[in-house]
N, C-alpha and C positions, 0 to 999 in steps of 0.2 A: 722298217720290211725298206729294199728297195723298188725303186717303181719302175713301171715302165714307161716311157715315152711316148706317150698317146693320149689324143683327148677326142672320146668318144662324142656320139647323137642316139639320142631315142628318137622313135617314131612319133607320139603322142602324149595328151595330158599326164598320161601316167605310166610305169610300166608294163609291158603286155610277159607274159608270161617265160615265152622264148628268149626276150633281152633279160630279163630276172636271171636265168637260167646259166646265163652266157655270163654276162657282167659279174656274177658272183664267183665266179672263177677266176678272174680276171683281177690285175692291179693297174690299172691306167692314172697315168698320172693328173687328169681331169675328164671331165666332161663340158659342153659348151651347147648352150639351147638355141631356142629359136621361137618365131609366133608361134608357130604349129605346137608347141610343149607349151603354149600361156592361152590360158582364159581370162584369168583376175588373181589378183593374189595369196590370196589361200591356195587355189588349187597349185600356183606355183611353188610357193615354201612347201607344199607337202612334195610336189615331185623333188624337189631339190633334197629334203630329208629323203626321200627314198633311195636318189641316187647315191646320198653319200653313205648309206649303210647300206646297202646292197654289194658295193667291191671290196676287194683283199683291203684299200688302200682309203684306211680309216683318218686322212690328213687330205682326199679327192679334194681338186678345186673346183669350180665352179665357173665359167667359163660364158662369157655375151657380148654378142656387140648392141651397145645401146650410146650411139656415137651423139645420136640426135637427127632430126629432119628427115632426111628418106629412109635411114636404117635405127630406126628404136624396133627394137623385140618385143619390148612390155609397155603397151599404148594405148591403156585401157584409161578411164578416168580416174583412178587412184593411182597413177604414174602423172609425173609434169611433164606436158607436148614442151619436148626438148628443140631450141633453135638448133640451125645445121653450122656446123664452124664456122662456115663463111660469114655467120652474124657478126661472130667476136674478129673476124678480121676485117670489115668495113668499120666498125668503129674505132678499133684499132689505127685506122689511117686520119681517125679524125680525133684523136684520144686515146694515148697508148696506155697513161696509167688506169681509166675506166675498163679499156678491153681486159686488161689484164685484171682487175678483179673481176670483172665480172665471168670471165674466163675458169677463173680457181672457182668463184662460188658456183657458177652451173656444173662443174665438173665436183666438187663436193658433194651438194644435192643431189647428182646424179647415183655417185658413191654412198652417198647415206640412203635411200628408196633401194640400189640395188643389195647392199648391206641386211638392211629388213628382211629379206625375204630369205638370203642363203646363200646369195652371188659372191664369187671371191676374186672373179680377172674380171675386168672390163677390153674388150680388143677397140682400145681409143686411146691417145689422140693420133689421128691422121696425119701424119707429117708431108706426105705428098704435097708436093707446090703445083701450084694450077698452072695450065697451060692454056692459052687461048684454043689451041688446036686439039686438045687432048681430046679423048671418050669423055663421054659425061658419066662413067660410071664412076668417076672421082669426082668433080664440078665441085658444088658446094660442098663436099664432104670438108673440102680442103680451108686451112685458115684464108689462102690467097696468093700472091704469086711471089710473095718476098720472103726469104731463107731464113732473114733477120728475125723479121714478126712470126714466123710460123714457127720456130725452133723457141722464141720468146712465148708465144700462146701453149704452145706445148709441153712446155713445161710449169708453167702455172696448171693445165688440165692434168698433169700426175703430178702434183705439188695437191691440190685439189683432191683427184681420188689417193693419194696414199694416208692425208689426215682423215680419209670417211674410211680406211681399210681396205682401201680396195686396190688389188695391183691394177697398174695401167701397162697396156700393150703398144708401144708406139707401132707405126706400121704405114707401109709397107717397103721396106728396105731392098735394091738403095732407091726406090723413085718410082712412083705407077702414076704419075700426072702426066707428062709428056707421052704418054703412052696414045697412040689412038684407037686403039681396039682395047675389049672388053674382055680382060683375062677368065671369068666366068664362060666365057663362050669361046676363044679362041687365044692362040697364041701369039701376042703380042711381039715385033722383035725392033729392036732401037737399034741406033748406031752411034748413038753416043758415044761419047772419048769419056776413058776413065778422068782427065784433064776437067773435060767441061762437068761429069757429074763430082769432082770435088770442090768444085768453086761454085754450083747451085745446091742442087738434090741430098748430097751426104755433110754439108753444113748442119741438117737440120738433124740427123741420127748422129752425126757425131758431138752435138750439142746435149742429147739426151742418154752419151753413152752410159752413162753411169747406172740407167734403169734396168731393172731384174730381167723384162722381157721384150724381146724383137720380132716381129713377124715379115715372113719376105713377100716377097712380089713373085709369080710365078711370070717371067719377063727373060727372053734371050737380049742382052747388051751384046750386039755382036761382034763391037769393036775392044770387049775385052774377054769375053769367051762367048765360045760356041754353043756350051750346056746353058739353059733354064737356067734360071738364077736360082731354084732352090735346088737343084744339080751342082752348081761349082763350088770348085772348092777355093777357085780364085776370089769368088765375092763373096765366100763364107771364112773359110780358113785366112785366108791372106789379106783379104781386106779388110774384114769386119769384125773377126778378131785379133790376127796379130798387127793389125795398121791402126785401128782406131780404138783397139784395147778394149772390146766390149768383153766384159765377160759374165755375161748374162746368159739368159735361155735362148735360146733360137727358134724359131716356132713356123712350122710351113705355113703358107695359108692350105686352103682346103687341098685335100687331095682329090676330090672328085669331080675339081674344076676341070673342063673342059679345052683349059692352055694343056694341061696333061693329056700325053700318049702312053699307052704301056699298061699291061696288067699293074693292077694295086699290089701286088707285090713287089715289082721293079719301082714302081709309086716311091714305097717305103722303102727299099732298099737304097733306092740311089739319093732320097733325103738324107737318110745318116751318113750314107760315105762321103757327101756330102759337106758333112757338118752340122745338119740340124742336130736338134737335142731333141724335139717333138715333131711330132707327126699331128695333124686335124684332121679331122675325117667328120665333115660334117650333113652326109646323104643320111646317115641313119640306117643304112642296109648290113643287114645283120650277116648274110656271107661275104661280104667286104670287109668288113670287120672283123670277121676271126683272122681273115689272112691277113689284113694287116698285124695283128695282133701279135700271131703265128712267126711273124718277121721283125716282133719292133725288141727295142734294145733299151737296155737300161738309162736312166738318167745319172750322170755324172757325181758320183757322191760328193765333189768339191764343190760343183754346182746346186747340189742342194744345200748344201752347208752356207753356201752362198745368198743364198735365198732368204736363211733360216735370217741371217746378219742383217740383209735388204730392210728384212722384215722391225726390226730391233732398231733400225738407224733412224729409216723415217717413218713410220707408221706415230702418230699422235692420238688417234680416235677424237680429232677434233672435230667437229658437225658445227656449222652456221648458219642461222635463220636471218634472213633481211627482208621485210615487208618490201622497200625501195625494190632492190633488187629482184625480187621473187617478179614484183610488177615488171621489171624491165625485160626481163628474161619469158616469164610464161605466162603473163594475162591473153597473150595477143596470137599468141602461137597454135 
């Protein structure tokens, strides 16, 4: 069965009757979970089972933001307290090989714990470059300010996730780090040129262009296109797909973020028209999800086949454990 390019969300620790009624008639690509959906391991496992059984899509994927640091949705004592990505960047500057090993191990460990409760996809790693003047919304979520280091450590994160059976999602294309505004709250506008982006931010995404997913940034890059990246055919179709040869699935950032204006219908249609494959909605408002679903589009069949091939090629179901690395990463976090 073809699936609609939409990721839904739900309100609480279990599905409400009104949610069940709506979701049972839909076939979304996936669901995303937040802290509001988490109490403990048993509860979230049951919630995920409930979600996976309720929709028409029996291969539905569960997404989450389990980055580490400030952004960790599953965060009680049943899960490791994960260091932020900047932790690995600081080690890289002193010992590149150790940083690579730790980054891989950390992602593998995160993936193993996510897989155990039924999560399929992690919105990680962050490939944004950390700029000293940038808004703290990125900050220590970034590996650092060196695009080569970010590319290498980002690749290790992807490998670690893949080997644990989790799909990674590099973000936020084409780069959120230099923004002085938080796109959750307002629309950032940048005057950076395409040439400048190509020499910095885009290097990270080009290095990981063979991954299956990428998430966009809700930012206007004024010297490239007057449209926000989410609605920009120049950035999505011309740059990401045609020029950078990205063949995977393109996901919007949350459509309910305040950087976007207009109705939910307009946001949905503009995102698809620009070349997005999947729209993400995190606010769990049933009336808005109904509008999004009414205007949703099917995911390209070729891209679904690419998803299957990607999984066959990269996934090894390999999970490792190291007392020494556990002590370095988690004992004091």
